[in-house]
PyMOL Python script that loads the backbone (N, CA, C, O; Angstrom):
from pymol import cmd

cmd.read_pdbstr("""\
ATOM      1  N   MET A   1     -10.577 140.253  85.920  1.00  0.00           N
ATOM      2  CA  MET A   1     -11.204 139.465  84.875  1.00  0.00           C
ATOM      3  C   MET A   1     -10.403 139.589  83.593  1.00  0.00           C
ATOM      4  O   MET A   1      -9.740 140.594  83.337  1.00  0.00           O
ATOM      5  N   GLN A   2     -10.488 138.541  82.802  1.00  0.00           N
ATOM      6  CA  GLN A   2      -9.757 138.465  81.554  1.00  0.00           C
ATOM      7  C   GLN A   2     -10.746 138.193  80.431  1.00  0.00           C
ATOM      8  O   GLN A   2     -11.757 137.521  80.635  1.00  0.00           O
ATOM      9  N   VAL A   3     -10.456 138.714  79.255  1.00  0.00           N
ATOM     10  CA  VAL A   3     -11.269 138.436  78.080  1.00  0.00           C
ATOM     11  C   VAL A   3     -10.507 137.441  77.224  1.00  0.00           C
ATOM     12  O   VAL A   3      -9.314 137.606  76.970  1.00  0.00           O
ATOM     13  N   SER A   4     -11.207 136.408  76.785  1.00  0.00           N
ATOM     14  CA  SER A   4     -10.569 135.345  76.014  1.00  0.00           C
ATOM     15  C   SER A   4     -11.492 134.917  74.886  1.00  0.00           C
ATOM     16  O   SER A   4     -12.713 135.026  74.992  1.00  0.00           O
ATOM     17  N   LEU A   5     -10.895 134.430  73.802  1.00  0.00           N
ATOM     18  CA  LEU A   5     -11.691 133.861  72.723  1.00  0.00           C
ATOM     19  C   LEU A   5     -12.231 132.512  73.185  1.00  0.00           C
ATOM     20  O   LEU A   5     -11.482 131.669  73.677  1.00  0.00           O
ATOM     21  N   VAL A   6     -13.531 132.319  73.023  1.00  0.00           N
ATOM     22  CA  VAL A   6     -14.168 131.063  73.409  1.00  0.00           C
ATOM     23  C   VAL A   6     -14.746 130.425  72.150  1.00  0.00           C
ATOM     24  O   VAL A   6     -15.476 131.061  71.390  1.00  0.00           O
ATOM     25  N   LEU A   7     -14.404 129.157  71.948  1.00  0.00           N
ATOM     26  CA  LEU A   7     -14.954 128.372  70.852  1.00  0.00           C
ATOM     27  C   LEU A   7     -15.980 127.416  71.436  1.00  0.00           C
ATOM     28  O   LEU A   7     -15.706 126.712  72.408  1.00  0.00           O
ATOM     29  N   GLU A   8     -17.163 127.396  70.838  1.00  0.00           N
ATOM     30  CA  GLU A   8     -18.243 126.531  71.315  1.00  0.00           C
ATOM     31  C   GLU A   8     -18.598 125.540  70.215  1.00  0.00           C
ATOM     32  O   GLU A   8     -18.796 125.924  69.062  1.00  0.00           O
ATOM     33  N   LEU A   9     -18.676 124.267  70.578  1.00  0.00           N
ATOM     34  CA  LEU A   9     -19.012 123.205  69.638  1.00  0.00           C
ATOM     35  C   LEU A   9     -20.346 122.596  70.037  1.00  0.00           C
ATOM     36  O   LEU A   9     -20.499 122.085  71.147  1.00  0.00           O
ATOM     37  N   TYR A  10     -21.312 122.653  69.124  1.00  0.00           N
ATOM     38  CA  TYR A  10     -22.656 122.131  69.362  1.00  0.00           C
ATOM     39  C   TYR A  10     -22.921 120.957  68.434  1.00  0.00           C
ATOM     40  O   TYR A  10     -22.439 120.932  67.301  1.00  0.00           O
ATOM     41  N   GLU A  11     -23.692 119.978  68.917  1.00  0.00           N
ATOM     42  CA  GLU A  11     -24.152 118.900  68.046  1.00  0.00           C
ATOM     43  C   GLU A  11     -24.982 119.513  66.930  1.00  0.00           C
ATOM     44  O   GLU A  11     -25.771 120.427  67.167  1.00  0.00           O
ATOM     45  N   LYS A  12     -24.807 119.014  65.722  1.00  0.00           N
ATOM     46  CA  LYS A  12     -25.611 119.530  64.610  1.00  0.00           C
ATOM     47  C   LYS A  12     -27.084 119.179  64.795  1.00  0.00           C
ATOM     48  O   LYS A  12     -27.964 119.954  64.419  1.00  0.00           O
ATOM     49  N   GLN A  13     -27.346 118.022  65.368  1.00  0.00           N
ATOM     50  CA  GLN A  13     -28.722 117.604  65.631  1.00  0.00           C
ATOM     51  C   GLN A  13     -29.047 117.907  67.086  1.00  0.00           C
ATOM     52  O   GLN A  13     -28.492 117.273  67.984  1.00  0.00           O
ATOM     53  N   GLY A  14     -29.911 118.840  67.331  1.00  0.00           N
ATOM     54  CA  GLY A  14     -30.359 119.121  68.681  1.00  0.00           C
ATOM     55  C   GLY A  14     -29.685 120.297  69.361  1.00  0.00           C
ATOM     56  O   GLY A  14     -30.152 120.752  70.405  1.00  0.00           O
ATOM     57  N   GLN A  15     -28.598 120.801  68.794  1.00  0.00           N
ATOM     58  CA  GLN A  15     -27.908 121.977  69.325  1.00  0.00           C
ATOM     59  C   GLN A  15     -27.487 121.833  70.786  1.00  0.00           C
ATOM     60  O   GLN A  15     -27.566 122.792  71.554  1.00  0.00           O
ATOM     61  N   VAL A  16     -27.040 120.640  71.170  1.00  0.00           N
ATOM     62  CA  VAL A  16     -26.525 120.404  72.517  1.00  0.00           C
ATOM     63  C   VAL A  16     -25.062 120.819  72.550  1.00  0.00           C
ATOM     64  O   VAL A  16     -24.271 120.391  71.710  1.00  0.00           O
ATOM     65  N   LEU A  17     -24.703 121.660  73.528  1.00  0.00           N
ATOM     66  CA  LEU A  17     -23.311 122.094  73.671  1.00  0.00           C
ATOM     67  C   LEU A  17     -22.458 120.895  74.067  1.00  0.00           C
ATOM     68  O   LEU A  17     -22.701 120.273  75.101  1.00  0.00           O
ATOM     69  N   LYS A  18     -21.455 120.568  73.246  1.00  0.00           N
ATOM     70  CA  LYS A  18     -20.596 119.408  73.500  1.00  0.00           C
ATOM     71  C   LYS A  18     -19.254 119.792  74.099  1.00  0.00           C
ATOM     72  O   LYS A  18     -18.685 119.025  74.876  1.00  0.00           O
ATOM     73  N   ASN A  19     -18.739 120.961  73.753  1.00  0.00           N
ATOM     74  CA  ASN A  19     -17.424 121.341  74.250  1.00  0.00           C
ATOM     75  C   ASN A  19     -17.247 122.850  74.143  1.00  0.00           C
ATOM     76  O   ASN A  19     -17.807 123.495  73.257  1.00  0.00           O
ATOM     77  N   THR A  20     -16.464 123.394  75.054  1.00  0.00           N
ATOM     78  CA  THR A  20     -16.093 124.803  75.043  1.00  0.00           C
ATOM     79  C   THR A  20     -14.579 124.876  75.192  1.00  0.00           C
ATOM     80  O   THR A  20     -14.003 124.239  76.074  1.00  0.00           O
ATOM     81  N   LEU A  21     -13.946 125.648  74.336  1.00  0.00           N
ATOM     82  CA  LEU A  21     -12.495 125.790  74.360  1.00  0.00           C
ATOM     83  C   LEU A  21     -12.139 127.258  74.520  1.00  0.00           C
ATOM     84  O   LEU A  21     -12.684 128.111  73.819  1.00  0.00           O
ATOM     85  N   ASP A  22     -11.232 127.556  75.433  1.00  0.00           N
ATOM     86  CA  ASP A  22     -10.719 128.915  75.599  1.00  0.00           C
ATOM     87  C   ASP A  22      -9.396 129.022  74.861  1.00  0.00           C
ATOM     88  O   ASP A  22      -8.498 128.205  75.063  1.00  0.00           O
ATOM     89  N   VAL A  23      -9.276 130.032  74.004  1.00  0.00           N
ATOM     90  CA  VAL A  23      -8.025 130.291  73.290  1.00  0.00           C
ATOM     91  C   VAL A  23      -7.398 131.501  73.965  1.00  0.00           C
ATOM     92  O   VAL A  23      -7.821 132.637  73.748  1.00  0.00           O
ATOM     93  N   GLU A  24      -6.398 131.247  74.776  1.00  0.00           N
ATOM     94  CA  GLU A  24      -5.826 132.297  75.620  1.00  0.00           C
ATOM     95  C   GLU A  24      -5.146 133.398  74.810  1.00  0.00           C
ATOM     96  O   GLU A  24      -5.325 134.581  75.100  1.00  0.00           O
ATOM     97  N   PHE A  25      -4.378 133.021  73.812  1.00  0.00           N
ATOM     98  CA  PHE A  25      -3.673 134.008  72.990  1.00  0.00           C
ATOM     99  C   PHE A  25      -4.296 134.004  71.601  1.00  0.00           C
ATOM    100  O   PHE A  25      -4.119 133.056  70.836  1.00  0.00           O
ATOM    101  N   SER A  26      -5.016 135.054  71.284  1.00  0.00           N
ATOM    102  CA  SER A  26      -5.694 135.122  69.992  1.00  0.00           C
ATOM    103  C   SER A  26      -5.601 136.538  69.446  1.00  0.00           C
ATOM    104  O   SER A  26      -5.357 137.496  70.180  1.00  0.00           O
ATOM    105  N   ASP A  27      -5.797 136.642  68.164  1.00  0.00           N
ATOM    106  CA  ASP A  27      -5.699 137.906  67.444  1.00  0.00           C
ATOM    107  C   ASP A  27      -7.112 138.366  67.083  1.00  0.00           C
ATOM    108  O   ASP A  27      -7.720 137.854  66.144  1.00  0.00           O
ATOM    109  N   LEU A  28      -7.621 139.330  67.834  1.00  0.00           N
ATOM    110  CA  LEU A  28      -8.988 139.819  67.627  1.00  0.00           C
ATOM    111  C   LEU A  28      -9.224 140.231  66.183  1.00  0.00           C
ATOM    112  O   LEU A  28     -10.233 139.843  65.595  1.00  0.00           O
ATOM    113  N   GLU A  29      -8.326 141.002  65.600  1.00  0.00           N
ATOM    114  CA  GLU A  29      -8.526 141.487  64.225  1.00  0.00           C
ATOM    115  C   GLU A  29      -8.541 140.337  63.228  1.00  0.00           C
ATOM    116  O   GLU A  29      -9.306 140.366  62.264  1.00  0.00           O
ATOM    117  N   PHE A  30      -7.715 139.337  63.445  1.00  0.00           N
ATOM    118  CA  PHE A  30      -7.721 138.158  62.573  1.00  0.00           C
ATOM    119  C   PHE A  30      -9.095 137.489  62.612  1.00  0.00           C
ATOM    120  O   PHE A  30      -9.674 137.211  61.562  1.00  0.00           O
ATOM    121  N   PHE A  31      -9.619 137.231  63.799  1.00  0.00           N
ATOM    122  CA  PHE A  31     -10.913 136.561  63.910  1.00  0.00           C
ATOM    123  C   PHE A  31     -12.048 137.442  63.398  1.00  0.00           C
ATOM    124  O   PHE A  31     -13.000 136.928  62.811  1.00  0.00           O
ATOM    125  N   ARG A  32     -11.970 138.741  63.603  1.00  0.00           N
ATOM    126  CA  ARG A  32     -13.004 139.640  63.064  1.00  0.00           C
ATOM    127  C   ARG A  32     -13.025 139.557  61.541  1.00  0.00           C
ATOM    128  O   ARG A  32     -14.092 139.514  60.927  1.00  0.00           O
ATOM    129  N   ARG A  33     -11.845 139.534  60.941  1.00  0.00           N
ATOM    130  CA  ARG A  33     -11.746 139.477  59.482  1.00  0.00           C
ATOM    131  C   ARG A  33     -12.202 138.107  58.952  1.00  0.00           C
ATOM    132  O   ARG A  33     -13.009 138.041  58.025  1.00  0.00           O
ATOM    133  N   VAL A  34     -11.696 137.036  59.528  1.00  0.00           N
ATOM    134  CA  VAL A  34     -11.987 135.682  59.047  1.00  0.00           C
ATOM    135  C   VAL A  34     -13.466 135.330  59.202  1.00  0.00           C
ATOM    136  O   VAL A  34     -14.030 134.638  58.355  1.00  0.00           O
ATOM    137  N   LEU A  35     -14.095 135.801  60.275  1.00  0.00           N
ATOM    138  CA  LEU A  35     -15.494 135.462  60.544  1.00  0.00           C
ATOM    139  C   LEU A  35     -16.472 136.544  60.093  1.00  0.00           C
ATOM    140  O   LEU A  35     -17.666 136.462  60.379  1.00  0.00           O
ATOM    141  N   SER A  36     -15.965 137.562  59.388  1.00  0.00           N
ATOM    142  CA  SER A  36     -16.812 138.647  58.858  1.00  0.00           C
ATOM    143  C   SER A  36     -17.675 139.282  59.940  1.00  0.00           C
ATOM    144  O   SER A  36     -18.887 139.430  59.780  1.00  0.00           O
ATOM    145  N   VAL A  37     -17.041 139.651  61.034  1.00  0.00           N
ATOM    146  CA  VAL A  37     -17.745 140.280  62.153  1.00  0.00           C
ATOM    147  C   VAL A  37     -18.111 141.713  61.770  1.00  0.00           C
ATOM    148  O   VAL A  37     -17.251 142.455  61.295  1.00  0.00           O
ATOM    149  N   PRO A  38     -19.367 142.121  61.964  1.00  0.00           N
ATOM    150  CA  PRO A  38     -19.777 143.477  61.581  1.00  0.00           C
ATOM    151  C   PRO A  38     -19.117 144.545  62.460  1.00  0.00           C
ATOM    152  O   PRO A  38     -18.733 144.283  63.599  1.00  0.00           O
ATOM    153  N   ASP A  39     -18.999 145.736  61.908  1.00  0.00           N
ATOM    154  CA  ASP A  39     -18.389 146.861  62.629  1.00  0.00           C
ATOM    155  C   ASP A  39     -19.131 147.189  63.922  1.00  0.00           C
ATOM    156  O   ASP A  39     -18.544 147.770  64.836  1.00  0.00           O
ATOM    157  N   GLN A  40     -20.411 146.828  64.014  1.00  0.00           N
ATOM    158  CA  GLN A  40     -21.204 147.113  65.206  1.00  0.00           C
ATOM    159  C   GLN A  40     -20.767 146.269  66.406  1.00  0.00           C
ATOM    160  O   GLN A  40     -21.215 146.517  67.526  1.00  0.00           O
ATOM    161  N   ASP A  41     -19.906 145.285  66.189  1.00  0.00           N
ATOM    162  CA  ASP A  41     -19.419 144.422  67.272  1.00  0.00           C
ATOM    163  C   ASP A  41     -17.883 144.440  67.276  1.00  0.00           C
ATOM    164  O   ASP A  41     -17.255 143.422  66.983  1.00  0.00           O
ATOM    165  N   PRO A  42     -17.276 145.586  67.606  1.00  0.00           N
ATOM    166  CA  PRO A  42     -15.820 145.724  67.482  1.00  0.00           C
ATOM    167  C   PRO A  42     -15.018 144.806  68.397  1.00  0.00           C
ATOM    168  O   PRO A  42     -13.875 144.476  68.081  1.00  0.00           O
ATOM    169  N   LEU A  43     -15.592 144.386  69.520  1.00  0.00           N
ATOM    170  CA  LEU A  43     -14.870 143.511  70.446  1.00  0.00           C
ATOM    171  C   LEU A  43     -15.307 142.049  70.317  1.00  0.00           C
ATOM    172  O   LEU A  43     -14.872 141.191  71.084  1.00  0.00           O
ATOM    173  N   MET A  44     -16.163 141.784  69.347  1.00  0.00           N
ATOM    174  CA  MET A  44     -16.588 140.426  68.994  1.00  0.00           C
ATOM    175  C   MET A  44     -17.200 139.679  70.177  1.00  0.00           C
ATOM    176  O   MET A  44     -16.828 138.541  70.463  1.00  0.00           O
ATOM    177  N   TYR A  45     -18.140 140.329  70.861  1.00  0.00           N
ATOM    178  CA  TYR A  45     -18.826 139.681  71.978  1.00  0.00           C
ATOM    179  C   TYR A  45     -19.975 138.787  71.519  1.00  0.00           C
ATOM    180  O   TYR A  45     -20.492 137.990  72.301  1.00  0.00           O
ATOM    181  N   GLY A  46     -20.376 138.917  70.252  1.00  0.00           N
ATOM    182  CA  GLY A  46     -21.377 138.007  69.705  1.00  0.00           C
ATOM    183  C   GLY A  46     -20.748 136.663  69.384  1.00  0.00           C
ATOM    184  O   GLY A  46     -19.537 136.493  69.520  1.00  0.00           O
ATOM    185  N   SER A  47     -21.560 135.711  68.961  1.00  0.00           N
ATOM    186  CA  SER A  47     -21.060 134.399  68.537  1.00  0.00           C
ATOM    187  C   SER A  47     -21.143 134.322  67.023  1.00  0.00           C
ATOM    188  O   SER A  47     -22.167 134.662  66.429  1.00  0.00           O
ATOM    189  N   TYR A  48     -20.057 133.873  66.402  1.00  0.00           N
ATOM    190  CA  TYR A  48     -19.966 133.844  64.949  1.00  0.00           C
ATOM    191  C   TYR A  48     -19.592 132.445  64.487  1.00  0.00           C
ATOM    192  O   TYR A  48     -18.655 131.831  64.997  1.00  0.00           O
ATOM    193  N   LYS A  49     -20.350 131.955  63.508  1.00  0.00           N
ATOM    194  CA  LYS A  49     -20.176 130.574  63.036  1.00  0.00           C
ATOM    195  C   LYS A  49     -18.858 130.412  62.289  1.00  0.00           C
ATOM    196  O   LYS A  49     -18.467 131.261  61.488  1.00  0.00           O
ATOM    197  N   ILE A  50     -18.193 129.310  62.570  1.00  0.00           N
ATOM    198  CA  ILE A  50     -16.957 128.939  61.887  1.00  0.00           C
ATOM    199  C   ILE A  50     -17.336 127.944  60.791  1.00  0.00           C
ATOM    200  O   ILE A  50     -17.803 126.842  61.078  1.00  0.00           O
ATOM    201  N   ASP A  51     -17.130 128.342  59.528  1.00  0.00           N
ATOM    202  CA  ASP A  51     -17.420 127.443  58.414  1.00  0.00           C
ATOM    203  C   ASP A  51     -16.125 126.790  57.937  1.00  0.00           C
ATOM    204  O   ASP A  51     -15.069 127.002  58.532  1.00  0.00           O
ATOM    205  N   LYS A  52     -16.200 125.999  56.870  1.00  0.00           N
ATOM    206  CA  LYS A  52     -15.022 125.269  56.388  1.00  0.00           C
ATOM    207  C   LYS A  52     -13.906 126.210  55.947  1.00  0.00           C
ATOM    208  O   LYS A  52     -12.732 125.931  56.193  1.00  0.00           O
ATOM    209  N   ILE A  53     -14.251 127.307  55.308  1.00  0.00           N
ATOM    210  CA  ILE A  53     -13.227 128.240  54.827  1.00  0.00           C
ATOM    211  C   ILE A  53     -12.530 128.921  55.995  1.00  0.00           C
ATOM    212  O   ILE A  53     -11.300 128.971  56.042  1.00  0.00           O
ATOM    213  N   SER A  54     -13.305 129.447  56.940  1.00  0.00           N
ATOM    214  CA  SER A  54     -12.683 130.107  58.096  1.00  0.00           C
ATOM    215  C   SER A  54     -11.929 129.097  58.955  1.00  0.00           C
ATOM    216  O   SER A  54     -10.906 129.439  59.548  1.00  0.00           O
ATOM    217  N   ASN A  55     -12.414 127.862  59.032  1.00  0.00           N
ATOM    218  CA  ASN A  55     -11.726 126.811  59.779  1.00  0.00           C
ATOM    219  C   ASN A  55     -10.332 126.564  59.192  1.00  0.00           C
ATOM    220  O   ASN A  55      -9.368 126.383  59.936  1.00  0.00           O
ATOM    221  N   GLY A  56     -10.225 126.556  57.872  1.00  0.00           N
ATOM    222  CA  GLY A  56      -8.928 126.385  57.221  1.00  0.00           C
ATOM    223  C   GLY A  56      -7.976 127.529  57.525  1.00  0.00           C
ATOM    224  O   GLY A  56      -6.784 127.306  57.734  1.00  0.00           O
ATOM    225  N   LYS A  57      -8.490 128.749  57.553  1.00  0.00           N
ATOM    226  CA  LYS A  57      -7.653 129.915  57.866  1.00  0.00           C
ATOM    227  C   LYS A  57      -7.188 129.884  59.323  1.00  0.00           C
ATOM    228  O   LYS A  57      -6.053 130.247  59.628  1.00  0.00           O
ATOM    229  N   ILE A  58      -8.068 129.450  60.208  1.00  0.00           N
ATOM    230  CA  ILE A  58      -7.692 129.311  61.622  1.00  0.00           C
ATOM    231  C   ILE A  58      -6.605 128.251  61.761  1.00  0.00           C
ATOM    232  O   ILE A  58      -5.652 128.429  62.520  1.00  0.00           O
ATOM    233  N   PHE A  59      -6.747 127.156  61.033  1.00  0.00           N
ATOM    234  CA  PHE A  59      -5.723 126.108  61.066  1.00  0.00           C
ATOM    235  C   PHE A  59      -4.374 126.642  60.580  1.00  0.00           C
ATOM    236  O   PHE A  59      -3.338 126.366  61.185  1.00  0.00           O
ATOM    237  N   ASP A  60      -4.391 127.406  59.487  1.00  0.00           N
ATOM    238  CA  ASP A  60      -3.143 127.959  58.951  1.00  0.00           C
ATOM    239  C   ASP A  60      -2.430 128.835  59.971  1.00  0.00           C
ATOM    240  O   ASP A  60      -1.201 128.821  60.045  1.00  0.00           O
ATOM    241  N   LYS A  61      -3.183 129.598  60.759  1.00  0.00           N
ATOM    242  CA  LYS A  61      -2.572 130.525  61.722  1.00  0.00           C
ATOM    243  C   LYS A  61      -2.281 129.877  63.075  1.00  0.00           C
ATOM    244  O   LYS A  61      -1.244 130.148  63.680  1.00  0.00           O
ATOM    245  N   TYR A  62      -3.189 129.021  63.553  1.00  0.00           N
ATOM    246  CA  TYR A  62      -3.084 128.505  64.920  1.00  0.00           C
ATOM    247  C   TYR A  62      -2.734 127.017  65.011  1.00  0.00           C
ATOM    248  O   TYR A  62      -2.362 126.538  66.082  1.00  0.00           O
ATOM    249  N   GLY A  63      -2.848 126.285  63.909  1.00  0.00           N
ATOM    250  CA  GLY A  63      -2.447 124.884  63.912  1.00  0.00           C
ATOM    251  C   GLY A  63      -3.462 123.904  64.475  1.00  0.00           C
ATOM    252  O   GLY A  63      -3.112 122.759  64.763  1.00  0.00           O
ATOM    253  N   PHE A  64      -4.714 124.326  64.641  1.00  0.00           N
ATOM    254  CA  PHE A  64      -5.750 123.371  65.054  1.00  0.00           C
ATOM    255  C   PHE A  64      -6.953 123.526  64.146  1.00  0.00           C
ATOM    256  O   PHE A  64      -7.216 124.605  63.615  1.00  0.00           O
ATOM    257  N   MET A  65      -7.684 122.424  63.975  1.00  0.00           N
ATOM    258  CA  MET A  65      -8.854 122.431  63.115  1.00  0.00           C
ATOM    259  C   MET A  65     -10.028 121.855  63.891  1.00  0.00           C
ATOM    260  O   MET A  65      -9.884 120.875  64.622  1.00  0.00           O
ATOM    261  N   LEU A  66     -11.172 122.467  63.727  1.00  0.00           N
ATOM    262  CA  LEU A  66     -12.399 121.991  64.361  1.00  0.00           C
ATOM    263  C   LEU A  66     -13.149 121.089  63.389  1.00  0.00           C
ATOM    264  O   LEU A  66     -13.018 121.244  62.175  1.00  0.00           O
ATOM    265  N   ASP A  67     -13.924 120.158  63.904  1.00  0.00           N
ATOM    266  CA  ASP A  67     -14.694 119.238  63.070  1.00  0.00           C
ATOM    267  C   ASP A  67     -16.030 119.897  62.715  1.00  0.00           C
ATOM    268  O   ASP A  67     -17.054 119.636  63.345  1.00  0.00           O
ATOM    269  N   VAL A  68     -15.994 120.756  61.693  1.00  0.00           N
ATOM    270  CA  VAL A  68     -17.197 121.501  61.315  1.00  0.00           C
ATOM    271  C   VAL A  68     -18.206 120.633  60.571  1.00  0.00           C
ATOM    272  O   VAL A  68     -19.342 121.056  60.357  1.00  0.00           O
ATOM    273  N   ASP A  69     -17.807 119.422  60.172  1.00  0.00           N
ATOM    274  CA  ASP A  69     -18.770 118.492  59.573  1.00  0.00           C
ATOM    275  C   ASP A  69     -19.624 117.833  60.657  1.00  0.00           C
ATOM    276  O   ASP A  69     -20.787 117.503  60.428  1.00  0.00           O
ATOM    277  N   ARG A  70     -19.044 117.649  61.814  1.00  0.00           N
ATOM    278  CA  ARG A  70     -19.744 116.980  62.921  1.00  0.00           C
ATOM    279  C   ARG A  70     -20.435 117.968  63.865  1.00  0.00           C
ATOM    280  O   ARG A  70     -21.487 117.660  64.425  1.00  0.00           O
ATOM    281  N   TYR A  71     -19.847 119.148  64.040  1.00  0.00           N
ATOM    282  CA  TYR A  71     -20.352 120.134  65.001  1.00  0.00           C
ATOM    283  C   TYR A  71     -20.616 121.479  64.340  1.00  0.00           C
ATOM    284  O   TYR A  71     -19.970 121.840  63.357  1.00  0.00           O
ATOM    285  N   ASP A  72     -21.568 122.209  64.892  1.00  0.00           N
ATOM    286  CA  ASP A  72     -21.731 123.624  64.576  1.00  0.00           C
ATOM    287  C   ASP A  72     -20.799 124.360  65.527  1.00  0.00           C
ATOM    288  O   ASP A  72     -20.958 124.277  66.745  1.00  0.00           O
ATOM    289  N   CYS A  73     -19.830 125.078  64.978  1.00  0.00           N
ATOM    290  CA  CYS A  73     -18.788 125.716  65.779  1.00  0.00           C
ATOM    291  C   CYS A  73     -18.940 127.231  65.724  1.00  0.00           C
ATOM    292  O   CYS A  73     -19.176 127.805  64.660  1.00  0.00           O
ATOM    293  N   TYR A  74     -18.803 127.866  66.871  1.00  0.00           N
ATOM    294  CA  TYR A  74     -18.956 129.309  66.990  1.00  0.00           C
ATOM    295  C   TYR A  74     -17.791 129.883  67.786  1.00  0.00           C
ATOM    296  O   TYR A  74     -17.195 129.204  68.623  1.00  0.00           O
ATOM    297  N   ALA A  75     -17.479 131.146  67.509  1.00  0.00           N
ATOM    298  CA  ALA A  75     -16.402 131.832  68.223  1.00  0.00           C
ATOM    299  C   ALA A  75     -16.898 133.194  68.675  1.00  0.00           C
ATOM    300  O   ALA A  75     -17.691 133.840  67.990  1.00  0.00           O
ATOM    301  N   GLY A  76     -16.422 133.623  69.839  1.00  0.00           N
ATOM    302  CA  GLY A  76     -16.725 134.944  70.366  1.00  0.00           C
ATOM    303  C   GLY A  76     -15.874 135.196  71.593  1.00  0.00           C
ATOM    304  O   GLY A  76     -15.423 134.256  72.246  1.00  0.00           O
ATOM    305  N   TYR A  77     -15.657 136.447  71.905  1.00  0.00           N
ATOM    306  CA  TYR A  77     -14.863 136.790  73.084  1.00  0.00           C
ATOM    307  C   TYR A  77     -15.770 136.884  74.298  1.00  0.00           C
ATOM    308  O   TYR A  77     -16.870 137.431  74.224  1.00  0.00           O
ATOM    309  N   ARG A  78     -15.298 136.343  75.423  1.00  0.00           N
ATOM    310  CA  ARG A  78     -16.061 136.322  76.676  1.00  0.00           C
ATOM    311  C   ARG A  78     -15.151 136.684  77.834  1.00  0.00           C
ATOM    312  O   ARG A  78     -13.936 136.498  77.768  1.00  0.00           O
ATOM    313  N   GLN A  79     -15.743 137.198  78.886  1.00  0.00           N
ATOM    314  CA  GLN A  79     -14.992 137.418  80.123  1.00  0.00           C
ATOM    315  C   GLN A  79     -14.882 136.088  80.843  1.00  0.00           C
ATOM    316  O   GLN A  79     -15.873 135.383  81.033  1.00  0.00           O
ATOM    317  N   ILE A  80     -13.661 135.757  81.241  1.00  0.00           N
ATOM    318  CA  ILE A  80     -13.443 134.535  82.006  1.00  0.00           C
ATOM    319  C   ILE A  80     -12.763 134.909  83.307  1.00  0.00           C
ATOM    320  O   ILE A  80     -12.100 135.943  83.390  1.00  0.00           O
ATOM    321  N   SER A  81     -12.922 134.079  84.315  1.00  0.00           N
ATOM    322  CA  SER A  81     -12.310 134.387  85.613  1.00  0.00           C
ATOM    323  C   SER A  81     -10.948 133.752  85.740  1.00  0.00           C
ATOM    324  O   SER A  81     -10.288 133.906  86.767  1.00  0.00           O
TER     325      SER A  81
END
""", "prot")
cmd.dss("prot")
cmd.show_as("cartoon", "prot")
cmd.util.cbc("prot")
cmd.orient("prot")
């Protein structure tokens, strides 16, 4: 099994999951810092909301931007097969 960063995009109205993206190569410490992950979750297994400021920082490092005006976006590490 592998652990990967998973981005989840939900409709703002109704909270319907619209898309899930796996980020194969990611920097755990970067995402912990950008998303203000508490020390109680060192491996970031919870889901953390991506706001406009953190979205900009993710774009600067990874070159992609999520539509946070259209979707509620969350990030967290998950086991994938």
